[in-house]
C-alpha positions in Angstrom: 43.0 46.5 24.1 44.8 44.9 21.2 44.6 41.5 22.9 40.9 41.9 23.4 40.4 42.8 19.7 42.4 39.8 18.7 40.3 37.5 20.8 37.1 39.1 19.4 38.4 38.5 15.9 39.1 34.9 16.7 35.6 34.4 18.1 34.1 35.8 14.9 36.2 33.4 12.9 34.9 30.5 15.0 31.3 31.7 14.7 31.7 31.9 10.9 33.1 28.3 10.8 30.3 27.1 13.1 27.6 28.6 10.7 29.4 27.0 7.7 29.4 23.6 9.4 25.8 23.8 10.3 24.9 24.8 6.7 27.0 22.0 5.3 25.2 19.4 7.5 21.7 20.7 6.6 22.5 20.5 2.9 24.1 17.1 2.9 27.4 18.7 1.5 30.8 19.5 3.1 32.4 22.8 4.0 35.7 23.9 2.5 37.3 23.3 5.9 36.8 19.6 5.6 38.9 19.5 2.4 42.1 20.8 4.2 44.2 19.2 6.9 43.0 21.5 9.7 41.0 24.7 10.4 44.3 26.6 10.7 45.1 26.0 7.1 41.5 27.0 6.1 41.9 30.3 8.1 45.2 31.0 6.4 43.8 30.4 3.0 41.1 33.0 3.7 43.5 35.4 5.4 41.9 35.3 8.8 44.6 33.9 11.1 44.1 35.3 14.6 47.8 35.4 15.3 48.6 37.4 12.3 45.8 39.9 12.7 46.3 40.6 16.4 47.5 44.1 17.1 50.0 43.5 19.9 52.6 46.1 20.8 55.8 44.2 21.3 58.9 45.9 22.9 62.0 45.8 20.8 63.9 43.5 23.1 61.0 41.2 24.0 61.5 39.2 20.8 64.9 38.1 22.0 63.8 37.4 25.5 60.9 35.2 24.7 61.9 33.6 21.5 63.1 30.3 22.8 65.0 27.9 20.5 66.6 29.5 17.5 66.0 26.4 15.3 62.6 26.9 13.5 60.1 24.0 13.8 59.5 21.8 10.8 57.1 23.2 8.4 53.8 21.5 7.7 53.7 20.6 4.0 49.9 21.1 4.0 50.1 24.6 5.5 51.5 27.5 3.5 54.1 29.8 5.1 52.6 32.9 6.7 55.2 35.0 4.9 53.9 34.0 1.6 50.4 35.2 2.5 51.6 38.7 3.8 54.3 39.4 1.3 57.6 40.1 2.8 56.2 40.9 6.3 56.9 38.6 9.1 54.5 37.6 12.0 55.2 39.4 15.2 56.6 37.3 18.0 55.0 36.8 21.4 55.8 39.5 23.8 55.9 37.5 27.0 55.1 34.1 28.6 51.6 35.2 29.2 50.9 35.9 25.5 52.7 32.6 24.7 50.3 30.7 26.9 47.4 32.6 25.4 48.5 31.7 21.9 48.7 28.0 22.9 45.2 28.1 24.1 44.1 29.8 20.8 45.8 27.1 18.7 44.3 24.4 20.8 40.8 25.8 20.5 41.3 26.3 16.7 41.9 22.6 16.3 38.4 21.7 17.6 36.8 19.8 14.7 33.2 20.9 15.3 32.3 23.2 18.2 28.5 22.5 17.8 28.9 18.8 18.4 27.1 17.9 15.1 28.0 14.6 13.7 30.0 14.6 10.5 29.6 12.1 7.7 32.2 9.3 7.9 32.8 9.0 4.2 33.2 12.3 2.4 33.9 12.4 -1.3 37.1 13.9 -2.5 36.7 17.5 -3.6 38.6 16.9 -6.9 36.1 14.1 -7.9 32.8 15.8 -7.1 31.6 15.6 -10.7 32.5 11.9 -10.9 30.7 11.0 -7.6 27.6 13.0 -8.4 24.4 11.0 -8.9 23.0 11.4 -12.4 19.4 11.8 -13.5 17.6 9.0 -15.3 17.6 11.2 -18.5 21.4 11.5 -18.6 23.0 9.2 -21.2 25.1 6.2 -20.1 28.1 5.7 -22.3 28.7 2.0 -21.3 29.4 -0.3 -24.2 27.4 -3.6 -24.7 28.3 -6.5 -22.4 30.2 -9.7 -23.1 29.3 -12.2 -25.7 27.4 -15.2 -24.5 29.6 -18.3 -25.1 28.3 -21.4 -23.3 30.3 -24.5 -23.1 27.4 -26.5 -24.5 24.2 -25.7 -26.4 21.7 -24.5 -23.8 18.8 -27.0 -23.2 18.4 -30.7 -22.8 21.5 -32.8 -23.3 19.7 -35.9 -24.6 18.9 -37.5 -27.9 15.9 -35.4 -28.9 14.8 -38.0 -31.5 14.2 -40.7 -29.0 11.2 -41.2 -26.7 11.9 -41.5 -23.0 9.6 -43.1 -20.5 8.9 -41.3 -17.2 10.9 -43.9 -15.3 13.9 -43.5 -17.6 13.9 -39.7 -17.0 13.8 -40.3 -13.3 16.6 -42.8 -13.4 18.8 -40.2 -15.0 18.9 -38.5 -11.6 18.2 -41.5 -9.4 20.4 -44.0 -11.2 20.2 -47.8 -10.7 23.8 -47.6 -9.3 22.6 -45.3 -6.5 19.7 -47.5 -5.8 21.9 -50.6 -5.5 24.2 -48.7 -3.1 21.2 -47.7 -0.9 20.0 -51.3 -0.9 23.4 -52.7 0.1 23.9 -50.1 2.9 20.3 -50.7 4.2 20.9 -54.4 4.4 24.1 -53.8 6.3 22.3 -51.5 8.6 19.6 -54.1 9.3 22.2 -56.8 10.0 23.9 -54.4 12.4 20.6 -53.8 14.2 19.9 -57.5 14.5 23.4 -58.1 15.9 22.7 -55.4 18.6 19.5 -57.3 19.7 16.7 -55.8 17.6 14.0 -58.5 17.0 12.9 -58.1 13.4 12.2 -60.4 10.5 14.3 -58.9 7.8 14.3 -59.9 4.1 17.1 -58.4 2.0 16.0 -55.2 0.2 16.2 -55.6 -3.5 16.5 -52.9 -6.2 12.9 -53.6 -7.5 11.5 -53.3 -3.9 13.4 -50.0 -3.4 11.7 -48.6 -6.5 8.3 -49.8 -5.2 9.1 -48.0 -1.9 9.7 -44.8 -3.8 6.5 -45.3 -5.7 4.6 -45.5 -2.5 6.1 -42.3 -1.2 5.0 -40.5 -4.4 1.4 -41.9 -4.1 1.2 -40.8 -0.4 2.2 -37.3 -1.5 -0.6 -37.3 -4.0 -3.2 -38.8 -1.7 -2.6 -37.1 1.6 -3.6 -38.9 4.9 -3.2 -37.9 8.5 -1.1 -40.9 9.3 0.9 -43.4 7.3 -1.2 -46.3 8.5 -4.3 -44.8 7.1 -3.1 -45.7 3.6 -3.5 -49.4 4.6 -6.6 -49.0 6.6 -9.7 -51.0 5.6 -12.1 -48.5 7.1 -14.6 -47.3 4.6 -13.3 -43.7 4.8 -9.7 -44.7 3.9 -10.1 -47.9 2.1 -7.7 -47.9 -0.9 -6.3 -51.1 -2.3 -3.3 -49.5 -4.1 -0.8 -49.5 -1.2 -1.9 -53.0 0.0 -1.4 -54.3 -3.5 2.2 -53.0 -3.7 3.6 -53.7 -0.2 2.5 -54.6 3.3 2.4 -51.9 5.9 4.8 -53.7 8.2 7.3 -54.1 5.3 7.0 -50.4 4.4 7.6 -49.3 8.0 10.5 -51.7 8.3 12.2 -50.3 5.2 11.6 -46.7 6.3 13.1 -47.4 9.8 16.1 -49.3 8.4 16.9 -47.1 5.4 20.5 -46.1 5.3 22.4 -44.4 2.5 26.0 -44.7 3.6 28.1 -47.7 4.7 27.6 -48.2 8.5 31.3 -49.1 8.9 32.4 -45.9 7.3 30.0 -44.0 9.5 31.7 -45.5 12.6 35.1 -44.5 11.3 33.9 -41.0 10.5 32.4 -40.6 13.9 35.8 -41.3 15.5 37.1 -38.2 13.6 34.5 -35.8 15.0 36.2 -32.6 16.0 39.0 -33.0 13.5 39.4 -31.5 10.0 38.9 -34.9 8.5 35.4 -35.3 9.9 32.7 -35.2 7.2 29.4 -34.0 8.6 27.5 -35.0 5.4 28.9 -38.5 5.0 25.5 -40.1 5.8 24.0 -38.4 2.7 27.2 -38.3 0.5 26.4 -41.1 -1.9 23.2 -39.4 -3.2 24.6 -35.9 -3.1 27.5 -36.5 -5.5 25.4 -38.5 -7.9 22.6 -36.0 -8.0 24.9 -33.0 -8.5 26.6 -34.7 -11.4 23.4 -35.7 -13.0 21.9 -32.2 -12.7 24.9 -30.8 -14.6 25.1 -33.6 -17.2 21.6 -33.7 -18.7 20.7 -30.0 -19.0 22.6 -26.8 -19.7 21.1 -23.6 -18.5 20.3 -20.5 -20.6 22.1 -17.2 -20.3 20.2 -16.1 -17.2 21.0 -17.7 -13.9 19.6 -17.3 -10.4 21.4 -18.0 -7.1 19.6 -18.0 -3.8 19.3 -20.0 -0.6 16.8 -22.8 0.1 15.7 -24.1 3.5 14.7 -27.8 4.0 12.6 -27.7 7.1 13.9 -29.8 10.1 13.3 -29.0 13.7 15.5 -31.5 15.6 18.7 -30.3 17.2 21.6 -30.7 14.8 24.9 -28.9 14.2 24.1 -28.4 10.4 20.7 -27.0 11.1 20.3 -23.3 10.4 17.8 -20.5 11.0 16.3 -18.6 8.1 14.1 -15.7 9.2 12.4 -15.0 5.9 11.7 -18.7 4.9 8.5 -20.6 5.5 10.4 -23.3 7.4 12.6 -21.2 9.5 14.6 -24.0 11.0 16.3 -26.5 8.8 19.1 -27.2 6.4 20.4 -24.3 4.3 21.2 -25.0 0.6 22.7 -22.6 -1.9 21.1 -23.4 -5.2 21.9 -22.5 -8.8 18.7 -22.5 -10.9 17.7 -21.7 -14.5 15.0 -19.0 -13.7 13.2 -19.6 -17.0 11.9 -23.1 -16.0 13.1 -23.7 -12.4 15.6 -26.4 -13.2 18.1 -27.1 -10.4 21.5 -27.0 -12.0 23.7 -27.3 -8.9 23.5 -26.9 -5.1 25.7 -26.9 -2.0 24.7 -27.7 1.5 25.9 -25.1 4.1 27.1 -27.0 7.1 30.1 -25.0 8.5 30.1 -21.9 10.7 33.8 -21.4 10.2 35.2 -18.2 8.5 34.9 -18.0 4.8 37.9 -19.4 2.8 38.3 -16.1 0.9 37.6 -13.8 3.8 35.0 -12.0 1.8 31.9 -13.4 3.4 29.5 -16.3 3.1 27.5 -14.7 0.3 30.6 -14.2 -1.8 31.8 -17.8 -1.4 28.4 -19.3 -2.0 28.1 -17.6 -5.5 31.7 -18.3 -6.5 31.5 -22.0 -5.6 28.4 -22.5 -7.8 29.8 -20.7 -10.9 32.2 -22.9 -12.8 33.6 -21.7 -16.1 34.4 -25.2 -17.5 30.9 -26.3 -16.8 28.9 -23.2 -17.8 31.1 -21.1 -20.1 31.2 -17.3 -20.2 28.9 -14.4 -20.8 26.2 -15.6 -18.2 24.1 -13.2 -16.3 23.8 -14.0 -12.6 21.0 -12.5 -10.5 21.3 -12.5 -6.7 19.7 -10.8 -3.7 21.3 -8.4 -1.3 22.7 -11.2 0.9 25.1 -12.1 -1.8 25.5 -8.9 -3.8 28.6 -6.7 -3.2 30.9 -4.6 -5.3 33.8 -7.0 -4.7 31.8 -10.0 -5.9 30.6 -8.2 -9.0 34.1 -7.0 -10.0 35.5 -10.5 -9.5 32.7 -12.1 -11.6 33.3 -9.4 -14.3 37.0 -10.5 -14.5 35.8 -14.1 -14.9 33.5 -12.9 -17.7 30.2 -13.3 -15.8 27.7 -10.5 -15.6 25.9 -9.9 -12.3 22.9 -8.0 -11.1 21.3 -7.7 -7.7 19.9 -5.5 -5.0 22.6 -4.1 -2.7 22.4 -2.8 0.8 23.1 0.9 1.2 25.5 0.2 4.0 27.2 -2.6 2.0 30.9 -2.5 1.2 31.5 -0.6 -2.0 28.2 1.3 -2.2 28.8 5.0 -3.1 28.5 7.4 -0.1 27.9 10.5 -2.3 24.9 12.6 -1.6 25.3 15.0 -4.5 22.1 15.0 -6.5 20.8 12.1 -4.5 17.2 10.9 -4.6 15.1 13.4 -2.4 13.3 11.9 0.6 9.9 12.8 -0.8 10.6 11.8 -4.4 7.7 10.8 -6.6 7.4 7.2 -7.8 9.4 6.5 -10.9 12.3 8.9 -9.9 15.7 7.4 -10.6 19.3 8.2 -10.1 22.4 6.3 -11.2 26.2 6.4 -10.8 28.8 4.5 -12.6 32.2 3.3 -11.2 33.9 1.5 -14.1 32.0 -1.6 -14.9 29.7 -1.2 -11.8 26.4 0.6 -12.3 24.7 1.7 -9.0 21.0 2.6 -9.5 18.4 4.0 -7.3 14.7 3.9 -8.3 11.7 4.9 -6.3 8.6 2.6 -6.3 6.6 2.0 -3.1 10.0 2.3 -1.5 13.5 3.1 -2.8 15.2 0.2 -4.7 18.9 0.0 -4.9 20.5 -2.1 -7.7 24.1 -2.9 -8.6 24.7 -4.3 -12.1 27.6 -5.1 -14.5 25.1 -6.1 -17.2 22.7 -3.2 -17.9 22.8 0.4 -18.9 21.2 3.1 -16.8 18.6 4.0 -19.4 15.0 3.4 -18.6 13.8 1.5 -21.6 10.3 0.4 -20.4 7.3 1.6 -18.5 5.4 -0.1 -15.7 1.9 0.5 -14.4 1.1 0.8 -10.7 -2.2 1.2 -8.9 -2.1 4.1 -6.5 -4.8 5.4 -4.2 -6.3 8.8 -5.1 -5.9 11.2 -2.2 -9.3 11.9 -0.6 -11.1 9.2 -2.6 -11.8 5.5 -2.2 -10.7 4.5 -5.7 -7.4 3.8 -7.2 -5.7 5.3 -10.3 -3.3 3.7 -12.7 0.1 5.4 -12.7 2.4 4.7 -15.7 6.0 5.4 -14.9 9.4 4.5 -16.4 11.3 1.6 -15.0 15.0 0.9 -15.5 15.9 -2.2 -17.5 18.0 -3.5 -14.6 15.1 -3.4 -12.2 12.7 -5.0 -14.7 15.1 -7.9 -15.5 16.0 -8.4 -11.9 12.3 -8.8 -10.9 12.0 -11.2 -13.8 14.9 -13.5 -13.1 15.8 -13.3 -9.4 12.9 -15.6 -8.4 14.3 -18.7 -10.1 14.9 -20.5 -6.8 11.4 -19.6 -5.6 10.0 -21.1 -8.7 11.9 -24.3 -8.1 10.8 -24.4 -4.5 7.2 -24.1 -5.5 7.5 -27.0 -7.9 9.2 -29.2 -5.3 6.8 -28.3 -2.4 3.6 -28.7 -4.3 3.7 -32.5 -4.1 6.7 -33.2 -1.8 7.2 -36.7 -0.4 8.6 -35.4 2.9 7.6 -37.4 6.0 8.4 -36.9 9.6 11.5 -38.7 10.7 14.0 -38.6 13.5 17.0 -39.1 11.2 18.3 -35.9 9.5 19.7 -37.7 6.5 16.2 -39.2 5.7 14.8 -35.6 5.5 17.5 -34.7 3.0 16.9 -38.0 1.2 13.2 -37.1 0.7 14.1 -33.7 -0.5 16.6 -35.0 -3.1 14.1 -37.5 -4.4 11.8 -34.5 -5.0 14.6 -32.6 -6.8 15.1 -35.6 -9.0 11.4 -35.9 -9.8 11.0 -32.1 -10.6 14.1 -32.1 -12.8 12.9 -35.2 -14.7 9.5 -33.5 -15.1 11.2 -30.3 -16.6 13.2 -32.5 -19.0 9.9 -34.0 -20.1 8.5 -30.5 -20.7 11.6 -29.4 -22.7 11.5 -32.6 -24.9 7.8 -32.1 -25.5 8.3 -28.5 -26.6 11.0 -29.6 -29.1 8.5 -32.2 -30.6 5.6 -29.7 -30.6 3.7 -32.0 -28.2 1.7 -31.1 -25.2 3.5 -31.9 -22.0 1.9 -33.4 -18.9 1.3 -31.4 -15.7 3.5 -32.2 -12.8 0.6 -34.0 -11.0 0.0 -36.3 -14.1 3.7 -36.8 -14.4 4.0 -38.0 -10.8 1.0 -40.3 -11.3 2.6 -42.0 -14.3 6.0 -42.2 -12.7 4.4 -43.8 -9.5 2.8 -46.5 -11.6 6.0 -47.3 -13.5 8.0 -47.4 -10.3 5.7 -50.0 -8.6 5.7 -52.1 -11.8 9.4 -52.1 -12.0 10.9 -55.6 -12.6 9.3 -59.0 -12.0 8.3 -59.3 -8.4 5.8 -60.9 -6.1 3.5 -58.2 -4.9 3.4 -59.4 -1.3 6.8 -60.4 0.2 5.2 -61.3 3.6 1.8 -61.8 5.0 -0.2 -58.6 5.0 -1.6 -57.9 8.4 -4.4 -55.8 7.0 -5.7 -58.5 4.6 -5.6 -61.3 7.1 -8.7 -62.4 9.0 -9.0 -61.9 12.7 -8.1 -65.5 13.5 -4.6 -65.0 12.0 -3.5 -62.4 14.6 -1.6 -64.6 17.1 -0.3 -63.6 20.5 3.2 -64.8 21.3 5.9 -64.0 23.8 8.6 -61.5 22.9 11.4 -63.8 24.2 11.4 -67.6 24.0 10.7 -68.8 27.6 13.0 -71.8 27.1 16.0 -69.5 26.7 15.4 -67.5 29.9 16.0 -68.5 33.5 12.9 -69.2 35.5 13.5 -66.3 37.8 13.6 -63.9 34.9 10.6 -65.0 32.9 8.4 -62.2 34.2 10.8 -59.4 33.1 13.1 -60.7 30.4 12.7 -59.0 27.0 9.9 -56.7 27.9 9.1 -53.8 25.6 6.9 -50.8 25.8 3.4 -51.3 24.6 2.7 -49.5 21.3 -0.9 -48.8 22.2 -0.1 -47.4 25.6 2.6 -45.2 24.3 0.1 -43.6 21.9 -1.8 -42.5 25.0 1.5 -41.3 26.7 1.4 -44.2 29.0 4.7 -46.2 29.3 3.7 -49.7 30.1 5.9 -52.7 29.4 4.7 -56.1 28.2 6.0 -59.6 27.5 3.6 -60.1 24.6 3.4 -59.2 20.9 1.4 -59.9 17.8 3.1 -62.5 15.7 1.8 -61.2 12.4 2.2 -57.5 13.1 5.3 -57.8 15.2 4.0 -55.2 17.6 4.4 -55.4 21.5 0.9 -55.1 23.1 -0.5 -55.6 26.5 -2.7 -58.7 27.1 -4.0 -58.5 30.7 -7.4 -58.6 32.3 -7.8 -54.8 32.9 -5.9 -53.6 29.8 -6.3 -55.6 26.6 -4.3 -53.4 24.2 -4.1 -56.3 21.8 -7.8 -56.0 20.9 -7.9 -52.2 21.1 -4.9 -51.7 18.8 -6.2 -54.1 16.1 -9.7 -52.5 16.2 -8.2 -49.1 15.8 -5.9 -50.0 12.8 -7.9 -52.7 11.1 -11.5 -52.1 12.1 -12.0 -55.6 13.3 -12.1 -57.5 16.6 -9.4 -60.1 16.5 -9.6 -63.4 18.2 -6.8 -63.9 20.6 -5.0 -67.2 20.0 -1.8 -68.5 21.3 1.0 -69.4 18.8 1.0 -73.1 18.0 4.1 -74.9 19.0 
């Protein structure tokens, strides 16, 4: 009977623990049993040990017969001695092997963590720090002291002589220097020579610095005056007729420069290609000359204000390439990923890095951490800056490291992110009203929750938890068709985050509004077009800053690009037409000639030697080869009885019927 009573008492203890566990789960808190090493210790603390409370009649000699080893087992430091709980009394020993087995089963069942099978929280707060880990209301005062003093390495703003007047071309040349243009011209000429040596039949004239600037001017004009195809800018049709492009450069010369354009040395490219798969391989060598020059210029001629914004930018590109990345939230989802440092006040691009490696991060703290740290240089910037990032970059480890480097940081943080508090004490209710806020401070880190249309989570080392401002929201009246204006408090951290985190988006909007990007099969040309846009936008922003200092009215970006285009095409002393313009020639000047000189080919190979795909047939997805080309346009075209592509192609592009003539010997 005593054994049955002891078992009943133990079942009641387990039922009590089960109810407490259920109650702790429903309330989001933790039972006292979770703050001890085991449920046995919890039972001992409350005086409900089933072994001590069992009323078992033990024979006097049974203790000696069933005791086993005389050496007592090592005491658990976390479990108090039973003798201390019951005074000088000692626990009765088991009376027989049956009772010993029964007690083993009892101890085994008492170690069950949760009989109900309910899931426990993985990260429970320590019981002795419950007050510290408790979320505070927005009305509770924050005792944090003011942040660090702003000490930039240079005076923020334009780093130019403000008493001097700069032309639009001079501002552009600050970022796209004559030295870079000379390097591009030299490498393009080497690339053309290499192509000719490999059998490409082209008439190449050396590319000069002035002609390269005119080429850039045409790219800007094509961005301002959009056309479906590039050749429409040279078309003489009434709908497209515009003399500007024809007065600057011929269409064939423009296309030849675009196809031959090369930024790096072809010999260095060949050496670098041999290193593919090794640590010495440089995946960005083809664009390296312009990257280094542009990054240095962006830092040299402007110093940002106290607020900084870091985010990723995607340059759209769809071809298969190892450095191409996928960005789900960007308009161009496939392309090159850049991490950009921007002044959010005006959208000036201060620095950038191209992400091209999928290897593990050097610090082991993640890509978002490394991207921010690589862009923030104390010798270049100074100290006391406020950096705003999104939840891809934000983490407690990053913000603590930036605080040690005397940078403040603020950004949205993921609730499952490393370092985010797990406490649920006084947390935001699920059905909280808009404007409800909670905050928790861990040293220099402020974790803030604020309810708007959804819950916003902010981490900051800059701001206090006080709600210093109010914001208005339009909310729908229940049961009505109209909306009401709701005025609610907003924390300073949330308000300033919304104000400054969109710096990269502002820069992207300025770049994409009149971007010069064109379709190309070469990935480095896509980045070349993007960096030209970055140089134009930064030059435009310098123009705006200089105009403000002189109390003058700055130009809009569209007018700035128009003036820059005119100055680029007028650069230096040059002859407008470097070769005969096919669009301006009369029909009698389009001459048919063979692609290969028949005198240099064996008689048996004259019908097939040097044949190329007809351009007009390829436009219709027909792959026909021909021996003939237009001497003026240098385009392979069919000239046969049932397929006269020579006439059709010239009518389509020039609007005239050419007279087919043979080339004079």
